[in-house]
The first five atom37 places (N, CA, C, CB, O) and aatype in JSON, in Angstrom:
{
  "aatype": [12, 0, 6, 10, 9, 16, 19, 6, 10, 9, 18, 14, 10, 14, 16, 6, 5, 6, 10, 9, 16, 9, 11, 19, 11, 16, 7, 4, 5, 19, 11, 5, 0, 9, 19, 0, 15, 7, 9, 10, 3, 11, 18, 14, 3, 9, 3, 10, 0, 11, 2, 11, 19, 7, 9, 13, 15, 11, 19, 4, 11, 10, 2, 6, 16, 10, 1, 6, 7, 3, 1, 9, 6, 9, 18, 1, 14, 10, 9, 0, 3, 14, 11, 6, 0, 1, 11, 11, 11, 0, 15, 10, 5, 11, 6, 11, 9, 2, 11, 2],
  "atom_mask": [
    [1, 1, 1, 1, 1],
    [1, 1, 1, 1, 1],
    [1, 1, 1, 1, 1],
    [1, 1, 1, 1, 1],
    [1, 1, 1, 1, 1],
    [1, 1, 1, 1, 1],
    [1, 1, 1, 1, 1],
    [1, 1, 1, 1, 1],
    [1, 1, 1, 1, 1],
    [1, 1, 1, 1, 1],
    [1, 1, 1, 1, 1],
    [1, 1, 1, 1, 1],
    [1, 1, 1, 1, 1],
    [1, 1, 1, 1, 1],
    [1, 1, 1, 1, 1],
    [1, 1, 1, 1, 1],
    [1, 1, 1, 1, 1],
    [1, 1, 1, 1, 1],
    [1, 1, 1, 1, 1],
    [1, 1, 1, 1, 1],
    [1, 1, 1, 1, 1],
    [1, 1, 1, 1, 1],
    [1, 1, 1, 1, 1],
    [1, 1, 1, 1, 1],
    [1, 1, 1, 1, 1],
    [1, 1, 1, 1, 1],
    [1, 1, 1, 0, 1],
    [1, 1, 1, 1, 1],
    [1, 1, 1, 1, 1],
    [1, 1, 1, 1, 1],
    [1, 1, 1, 1, 1],
    [1, 1, 1, 1, 1],
    [1, 1, 1, 1, 1],
    [1, 1, 1, 1, 1],
    [1, 1, 1, 1, 1],
    [1, 1, 1, 1, 1],
    [1, 1, 1, 1, 1],
    [1, 1, 1, 0, 1],
    [1, 1, 1, 1, 1],
    [1, 1, 1, 1, 1],
    [1, 1, 1, 1, 1],
    [1, 1, 1, 1, 1],
    [1, 1, 1, 1, 1],
    [1, 1, 1, 1, 1],
    [1, 1, 1, 1, 1],
    [1, 1, 1, 1, 1],
    [1, 1, 1, 1, 1],
    [1, 1, 1, 1, 1],
    [1, 1, 1, 1, 1],
    [1, 1, 1, 1, 1],
    [1, 1, 1, 1, 1],
    [1, 1, 1, 1, 1],
    [1, 1, 1, 1, 1],
    [1, 1, 1, 0, 1],
    [1, 1, 1, 1, 1],
    [1, 1, 1, 1, 1],
    [1, 1, 1, 1, 1],
    [1, 1, 1, 1, 1],
    [1, 1, 1, 1, 1],
    [1, 1, 1, 1, 1],
    [1, 1, 1, 1, 1],
    [1, 1, 1, 1, 1],
    [1, 1, 1, 1, 1],
    [1, 1, 1, 1, 1],
    [1, 1, 1, 1, 1],
    [1, 1, 1, 1, 1],
    [1, 1, 1, 1, 1],
    [1, 1, 1, 1, 1],
    [1, 1, 1, 0, 1],
    [1, 1, 1, 1, 1],
    [1, 1, 1, 1, 1],
    [1, 1, 1, 1, 1],
    [1, 1, 1, 1, 1],
    [1, 1, 1, 1, 1],
    [1, 1, 1, 1, 1],
    [1, 1, 1, 1, 1],
    [1, 1, 1, 1, 1],
    [1, 1, 1, 1, 1],
    [1, 1, 1, 1, 1],
    [1, 1, 1, 1, 1],
    [1, 1, 1, 1, 1],
    [1, 1, 1, 1, 1],
    [1, 1, 1, 1, 1],
    [1, 1, 1, 1, 1],
    [1, 1, 1, 1, 1],
    [1, 1, 1, 1, 1],
    [1, 1, 1, 1, 1],
    [1, 1, 1, 1, 1],
    [1, 1, 1, 1, 1],
    [1, 1, 1, 1, 1],
    [1, 1, 1, 1, 1],
    [1, 1, 1, 1, 1],
    [1, 1, 1, 1, 1],
    [1, 1, 1, 1, 1],
    [1, 1, 1, 1, 1],
    [1, 1, 1, 1, 1],
    [1, 1, 1, 1, 1],
    [1, 1, 1, 1, 1],
    [1, 1, 1, 1, 1],
    [1, 1, 1, 1, 1]
  ],
  "atom_positions": [
    [[132.2, 115.19, 139.54], [133.52, 115.71, 139.23], [134.51, 114.55, 139.18], [133.96, 116.78, 140.27], [134.51, 113.69, 140.07]],
    [[135.35, 114.53, 138.15], [136.32, 113.45, 137.99], [137.44, 113.55, 139.02], [136.91, 113.46, 136.57], [137.9, 114.63, 139.37]],
    [[137.86, 112.39, 139.47], [138.97, 112.33, 140.42], [140.27, 112.64, 139.68], [139.04, 110.93, 141.12], [140.42, 112.3, 138.51]],
    [[141.21, 113.29, 140.38], [142.5, 113.61, 139.78], [143.57, 112.64, 140.26], [142.9, 115.06, 140.1], [143.54, 112.18, 141.4]],
    [[144.5, 112.35, 139.37], [145.67, 111.54, 139.73], [146.91, 112.36, 139.41], [145.68, 110.17, 138.96], [146.88, 113.27, 138.58]],
    [[148.0, 112.03, 140.07], [149.27, 112.72, 139.84], [150.17, 111.83, 139.01], [149.95, 113.11, 141.18], [150.37, 110.66, 139.33]],
    [[150.73, 112.39, 137.94], [151.69, 111.67, 137.1], [152.89, 112.57, 136.85], [151.05, 111.22, 135.76], [152.8, 113.8, 136.96]],
    [[154.0, 111.96, 136.5], [155.2, 112.7, 136.14], [155.47, 112.5, 134.67], [156.42, 112.25, 136.99], [155.11, 111.49, 134.07]],
    [[156.12, 113.5, 134.09], [156.53, 113.42, 132.7], [158.0, 113.8, 132.66], [155.65, 114.36, 131.78], [158.4, 114.81, 133.23]],
    [[158.8, 112.99, 131.98], [160.23, 113.27, 131.91], [160.69, 113.25, 130.46], [161.03, 112.25, 132.74], [160.29, 112.39, 129.67]],
    [[161.54, 114.23, 130.13], [162.14, 114.32, 128.81], [163.63, 114.5, 129.02], [161.51, 115.5, 127.96], [164.08, 115.61, 129.34]],
    [[164.42, 113.43, 128.83], [165.86, 113.54, 129.07], [166.57, 114.2, 127.88], [166.46, 112.16, 129.33], [166.36, 113.82, 126.73]],
    [[167.39, 115.17, 128.19], [168.2, 115.86, 127.19], [169.66, 115.52, 127.45], [167.96, 117.42, 127.24], [169.98, 115.0, 128.52]],
    [[170.56, 115.8, 126.5], [171.96, 115.45, 126.71], [172.57, 116.08, 127.98], [172.77, 115.87, 125.51], [173.44, 115.48, 128.61]],
    [[172.14, 117.27, 128.34], [172.76, 117.96, 129.47], [171.86, 118.11, 130.68], [173.21, 119.31, 129.04], [172.32, 118.53, 131.74]],
    [[170.59, 117.77, 130.55], [169.66, 117.93, 131.66], [168.44, 117.03, 131.47], [169.22, 119.41, 131.79], [168.3, 116.37, 130.44]],
    [[167.58, 117.01, 132.46], [166.31, 116.3, 132.36], [165.18, 117.26, 132.69], [166.27, 115.06, 133.29], [165.24, 117.97, 133.7]],
    [[164.19, 117.28, 131.86], [162.99, 118.07, 132.15], [162.01, 117.15, 132.86], [162.35, 118.68, 130.83], [161.59, 116.13, 132.31]],
    [[161.64, 117.5, 134.09], [160.71, 116.7, 134.88], [159.53, 117.57, 135.26], [161.41, 116.1, 136.15], [159.69, 118.63, 135.88]],
    [[158.35, 117.12, 134.88], [157.12, 117.88, 135.15], [156.16, 116.96, 135.91], [156.47, 118.41, 133.81], [155.95, 115.82, 135.52]],
    [[155.59, 117.47, 136.97], [154.56, 116.75, 137.72], [153.24, 117.45, 137.46], [154.89, 116.69, 139.27], [153.12, 118.66, 137.64]],
    [[152.24, 116.68, 137.04], [150.93, 117.27, 136.75], [149.82, 116.4, 137.34], [150.73, 117.43, 135.22], [150.01, 115.22, 137.63]],
    [[148.67, 117.03, 137.51], [147.46, 116.31, 137.92], [146.55, 116.24, 136.71], [146.75, 117.03, 139.15], [146.31, 117.24, 136.03]],
    [[146.04, 115.03, 136.45], [145.14, 114.81, 135.32], [143.93, 114.03, 135.82], [145.86, 114.05, 134.16], [143.95, 113.44, 136.9]],
    [[142.88, 114.04, 135.01], [141.68, 113.3, 135.38], [141.91, 111.8, 135.27], [140.5, 113.72, 134.5], [142.66, 111.35, 134.4]],
    [[141.28, 111.05, 136.13], [141.31, 109.59, 136.04], [140.84, 109.2, 134.64], [140.42, 108.92, 137.16], [139.86, 109.75, 134.14]],
    [[141.53, 108.25, 134.03], [141.17, 107.83, 132.68], [141.94, 108.58, 131.6], [0.0, 0.0, 0.0], [141.78, 108.3, 130.41]],
    [[142.78, 109.52, 132.0], [143.58, 110.3, 131.06], [144.56, 109.37, 130.33], [144.34, 111.44, 131.78], [145.09, 108.43, 130.92]],
    [[144.77, 109.66, 129.06], [145.71, 108.88, 128.27], [147.05, 109.61, 128.18], [145.13, 108.61, 126.86], [147.14, 110.8, 128.45]],
    [[148.08, 108.86, 127.79], [149.44, 109.39, 127.72], [149.51, 110.67, 126.88], [150.4, 108.34, 127.15], [150.06, 111.67, 127.34]],
    [[148.96, 110.64, 125.68], [149.03, 111.81, 124.8], [148.34, 113.02, 125.43], [148.4, 111.5, 123.43], [148.84, 114.13, 125.34]],
    [[147.19, 112.8, 126.06], [146.48, 113.91, 126.69], [147.32, 114.55, 127.79], [145.14, 113.42, 127.27], [147.34, 115.77, 127.94]],
    [[148.01, 113.72, 128.56], [148.86, 114.25, 129.64], [150.06, 115.01, 129.08], [149.34, 113.1, 130.54], [150.44, 116.05, 129.62]],
    [[150.64, 114.49, 128.01], [151.78, 115.19, 127.39], [151.35, 116.57, 126.91], [152.36, 114.36, 126.21], [152.04, 117.56, 127.16]],
    [[150.23, 116.63, 126.24], [149.72, 117.92, 125.74], [149.41, 118.85, 126.92], [148.44, 117.71, 124.88], [149.78, 120.03, 126.89]],
    [[148.75, 118.33, 127.95], [148.37, 119.14, 129.11], [149.59, 119.67, 129.87], [147.51, 118.32, 130.06], [149.51, 120.72, 130.51]],
    [[150.72, 118.96, 129.8], [151.92, 119.37, 130.54], [152.56, 120.63, 129.97], [152.93, 118.24, 130.54], [153.29, 121.33, 130.68]],
    [[152.3, 120.93, 128.69], [152.92, 122.09, 128.05], [154.32, 121.83, 127.52], [0.0, 0.0, 0.0], [154.96, 122.75, 127.0]],
    [[154.79, 120.61, 127.63], [156.16, 120.31, 127.2], [156.34, 120.45, 125.68], [156.55, 118.91, 127.63], [157.43, 120.75, 125.21]],
    [[155.27, 120.23, 124.92], [155.37, 120.35, 123.47], [155.62, 121.79, 123.05], [154.11, 119.82, 122.8], [156.23, 122.04, 122.01]],
    [[155.14, 122.75, 123.85], [155.4, 124.16, 123.56], [156.84, 124.52, 123.9], [154.42, 125.06, 124.35], [157.48, 125.31, 123.21]],
    [[157.35, 123.93, 124.97], [158.71, 124.24, 125.42], [159.76, 123.58, 124.53], [158.91, 123.78, 126.87], [160.83, 124.15, 124.29]],
    [[159.46, 122.38, 124.03], [160.4, 121.63, 123.18], [159.7, 121.26, 121.87], [160.92, 120.35, 123.91], [159.19, 120.15, 121.73]],
    [[159.68, 122.19, 120.91], [158.99, 121.93, 119.64], [159.61, 120.81, 118.81], [158.95, 123.19, 118.82], [159.01, 120.36, 117.84]],
    [[160.82, 120.36, 119.18], [161.45, 119.25, 118.47], [160.8, 117.91, 118.8], [162.93, 119.2, 118.79], [161.05, 116.93, 118.1]],
    [[159.98, 117.86, 119.84], [159.27, 116.62, 120.17], [158.16, 116.43, 119.14], [158.68, 116.66, 121.64], [157.29, 117.29, 118.96]],
    [[158.21, 115.29, 118.47], [157.2, 114.94, 117.47], [156.6, 113.6, 117.89], [157.81, 114.87, 116.0], [157.24, 112.55, 117.75]],
    [[155.4, 113.63, 118.41], [154.79, 112.41, 118.94], [154.52, 111.36, 117.86], [153.49, 112.75, 119.63], [154.26, 110.2, 118.17]],
    [[154.6, 111.77, 116.59], [154.47, 110.79, 115.51], [155.79, 110.02, 115.33], [154.07, 111.49, 114.18], [155.8, 108.93, 114.76]],
    [[156.9, 110.6, 115.83], [158.22, 109.97, 115.67], [158.83, 109.53, 117.0], [159.16, 110.93, 114.98], [159.38, 108.43, 117.09]],
    [[158.74, 110.38, 118.01], [159.33, 110.05, 119.3], [158.53, 108.94, 119.98], [159.4, 111.29, 120.21], [157.31, 109.01, 120.05]],
    [[159.23, 107.93, 120.46], [158.55, 106.89, 121.22], [158.33, 107.39, 122.64], [159.38, 105.56, 121.23], [159.03, 108.28, 123.12]],
    [[157.34, 106.82, 123.29], [157.04, 107.17, 124.68], [156.94, 105.88, 125.49], [155.73, 108.0, 124.78], [156.73, 104.8, 124.94]],
    [[157.09, 106.02, 126.79], [156.99, 104.86, 127.65], [156.5, 105.25, 129.03], [0.0, 0.0, 0.0], [156.43, 106.43, 129.37]],
    [[156.18, 104.25, 129.81], [155.83, 104.44, 131.21], [156.8, 103.56, 132.0], [154.31, 104.06, 131.51], [156.83, 102.34, 131.83]],
    [[157.58, 104.2, 132.85], [158.6, 103.5, 133.64], [159.47, 102.59, 132.77], [157.93, 102.67, 134.75], [159.6, 101.4, 133.04]],
    [[160.06, 103.16, 131.73], [161.03, 102.48, 130.84], [160.43, 101.38, 129.98], [162.12, 101.89, 131.67], [161.18, 100.61, 129.37]],
    [[159.12, 101.28, 129.91], [158.48, 100.29, 129.04], [157.7, 101.04, 127.96], [157.54, 99.33, 129.86], [156.76, 101.77, 128.26]],
    [[158.11, 100.85, 126.7], [157.47, 101.55, 125.59], [155.97, 101.28, 125.6], [158.09, 101.13, 124.24], [155.53, 100.15, 125.82]],
    [[155.2, 102.33, 125.35], [153.74, 102.19, 125.33], [153.16, 103.03, 124.2], [153.13, 102.61, 126.7], [153.87, 103.78, 123.53]],
    [[151.87, 102.88, 124.0], [151.17, 103.66, 122.97], [150.65, 104.95, 123.59], [150.01, 102.84, 122.35], [150.48, 105.06, 124.8]],
    [[150.39, 105.92, 122.73], [149.9, 107.22, 123.19], [148.51, 107.14, 123.81], [149.89, 108.21, 122.05], [148.12, 108.02, 124.56]],
    [[147.76, 106.07, 123.48], [146.41, 105.96, 124.04], [146.36, 105.1, 125.3], [145.48, 105.37, 122.99], [145.27, 104.74, 125.77]],
    [[147.52, 104.77, 125.85], [147.59, 104.02, 127.12], [146.96, 104.85, 128.24], [149.07, 103.64, 127.47], [147.24, 106.04, 128.36]],
    [[146.13, 104.23, 129.05], [145.49, 104.92, 130.16], [146.45, 104.99, 131.34], [144.17, 104.21, 130.57], [147.09, 104.0, 131.7]],
    [[146.55, 106.17, 131.93], [147.47, 106.4, 133.03], [146.88, 106.0, 134.37], [147.88, 107.86, 133.08], [145.66, 105.98, 134.55]],
    [[147.78, 105.67, 135.3], [147.38, 105.35, 136.67], [148.13, 106.28, 137.62], [147.67, 103.86, 137.02], [149.14, 106.87, 137.25]],
    [[147.64, 106.41, 138.81], [148.28, 107.24, 139.84], [149.76, 106.9, 139.95], [147.58, 107.05, 141.2], [150.13, 105.74, 140.09]],
    [[150.6, 107.94, 139.89], [152.04, 107.77, 140.09], [152.83, 107.36, 138.87], [0.0, 0.0, 0.0], [154.05, 107.2, 138.96]],
    [[152.18, 107.17, 137.72], [152.92, 106.79, 136.51], [153.93, 107.86, 136.13], [151.95, 106.55, 135.34], [153.73, 109.05, 136.4]],
    [[155.03, 107.42, 135.5], [156.03, 108.36, 134.98], [156.09, 108.16, 133.47], [157.44, 108.14, 135.65], [156.55, 107.12, 132.99]],
    [[155.64, 109.15, 132.73], [155.69, 109.11, 131.28], [157.08, 109.56, 130.85], [154.58, 110.02, 130.65], [157.59, 110.56, 131.34]],
    [[157.68, 108.81, 129.93], [158.99, 109.16, 129.41], [158.89, 109.39, 127.92], [160.04, 108.06, 129.73], [158.3, 108.59, 127.2]],
    [[159.45, 110.5, 127.46], [159.51, 110.79, 126.02], [160.94, 110.52, 125.59], [159.06, 112.28, 125.69], [161.87, 111.15, 126.09]],
    [[161.11, 109.59, 124.67], [162.44, 109.18, 124.24], [162.88, 109.98, 123.02], [162.46, 107.68, 123.94], [162.11, 110.18, 122.08]],
    [[164.14, 110.42, 123.05], [164.71, 111.1, 121.9], [165.18, 110.06, 120.89], [165.88, 112.04, 122.32], [165.54, 108.94, 121.28]],
    [[165.18, 110.41, 119.6], [165.66, 109.45, 118.6], [167.15, 109.15, 118.83], [165.44, 110.0, 117.16], [167.9, 110.01, 119.29]],
    [[167.56, 107.92, 118.5], [168.96, 107.55, 118.64], [169.79, 108.25, 117.57], [169.13, 106.02, 118.54], [169.36, 108.37, 116.42]],
    [[170.97, 108.71, 117.96], [171.87, 109.36, 117.01], [172.58, 108.31, 116.17], [172.91, 110.25, 117.74], [172.78, 108.49, 114.97]],
    [[172.95, 107.2, 116.8], [173.64, 106.12, 116.11], [172.91, 104.81, 116.39], [175.13, 106.03, 116.55], [172.3, 104.63, 117.44]],
    [[173.0, 103.9, 115.44], [172.43, 102.58, 115.6], [173.29, 101.8, 116.58], [172.32, 101.83, 114.22], [174.49, 101.63, 116.34]],
    [[172.73, 101.32, 117.69], [173.53, 100.62, 118.7], [174.29, 99.41, 118.15], [172.63, 100.16, 119.82], [175.43, 99.16, 118.55]],
    [[173.68, 98.67, 117.23], [174.35, 97.5, 116.64], [175.6, 97.94, 115.88], [173.4, 96.73, 115.7], [176.67, 97.35, 116.02]],
    [[175.44, 98.97, 115.07], [176.58, 99.47, 114.28], [177.67, 100.01, 115.18], [176.11, 100.57, 113.31], [178.86, 99.81, 114.9]],
    [[177.3, 100.69, 116.25], [178.29, 101.23, 117.18], [179.09, 100.1, 117.84], [177.59, 102.1, 118.27], [180.3, 100.21, 117.99]],
    [[178.41, 99.01, 118.22], [179.12, 97.86, 118.82], [180.05, 97.21, 117.82], [178.11, 96.82, 119.35], [181.17, 96.84, 118.17]],
    [[179.6, 97.06, 116.56], [180.45, 96.46, 115.52], [181.7, 97.3, 115.31], [179.66, 96.32, 114.2], [182.81, 96.78, 115.2]],
    [[181.5, 98.61, 115.25], [182.64, 99.51, 115.03], [183.63, 99.42, 116.19], [182.15, 100.97, 114.85], [184.84, 99.37, 115.98]],
    [[183.11, 99.39, 117.41], [183.97, 99.3, 118.59], [184.74, 97.99, 118.59], [183.13, 99.43, 119.88], [185.94, 97.98, 118.88]],
    [[184.08, 96.88, 118.26], [184.73, 95.58, 118.21], [185.81, 95.56, 117.14], [183.71, 94.47, 117.96], [186.89, 95.0, 117.34]],
    [[185.52, 96.15, 116.01], [186.49, 96.21, 114.91], [187.73, 97.0, 115.32], [185.86, 96.82, 113.66], [188.85, 96.61, 115.01]],
    [[187.52, 98.12, 116.0], [188.66, 98.93, 116.45], [189.49, 98.18, 117.48], [188.17, 100.26, 117.04], [190.72, 98.26, 117.45]],
    [[188.84, 97.47, 118.37], [189.58, 96.69, 119.37], [190.37, 95.56, 118.72], [188.61, 96.12, 120.41], [191.49, 95.27, 119.13]],
    [[189.78, 94.94, 117.71], [190.46, 93.87, 116.98], [191.7, 94.41, 116.28], [189.51, 93.21, 115.97], [192.76, 93.78, 116.31]],
    [[191.57, 95.57, 115.64], [192.71, 96.2, 114.97], [193.82, 96.52, 115.97], [192.27, 97.48, 114.23], [195.0, 96.32, 115.68]],
    [[193.43, 97.01, 117.14], [194.4, 97.36, 118.18], [195.17, 96.13, 118.64], [193.69, 98.02, 119.37], [196.38, 96.19, 118.83]],
    [[194.46, 95.01, 118.81], [195.09, 93.76, 119.23], [196.05, 93.26, 118.15], [194.01, 92.68, 119.54], [197.16, 92.8, 118.45]],
    [[195.64, 93.34, 116.88], [196.46, 92.86, 115.78], [197.73, 93.69, 115.59], [195.66, 92.86, 114.49], [198.73, 93.18, 115.09]],
    [[197.71, 94.96, 115.99], [198.89, 95.81, 115.87], [199.93, 95.46, 116.92], [198.5, 97.28, 116.0], [201.12, 95.66, 116.71]],
    [[199.48, 94.93, 118.04], [200.41, 94.6, 119.14], [201.02, 93.29, 118.96], [199.74, 94.63, 120.47], [201.83, 92.86, 119.78]]
  ]
}
């Protein structure tokens, strides 16, 4: 019989965080744990072909092998490009300074 390990899965939403703790077999991969957690049924907007995933804030592949205590994170797509947002903010600040 395969040994079980405990892992967490987190899916952050704008207003809340979904946190699921599950037991999986040793050697389980990230994708297998995500499917086993049932989160894909609860949040059909998660598309593993598009959403990036990570373990403890480090992006990883779906075939990464899990270890005891790992925390799988499913990242939502960015609404705005961070570079563009910084440029826009800097431009607005520059305009504000020039008006004064």
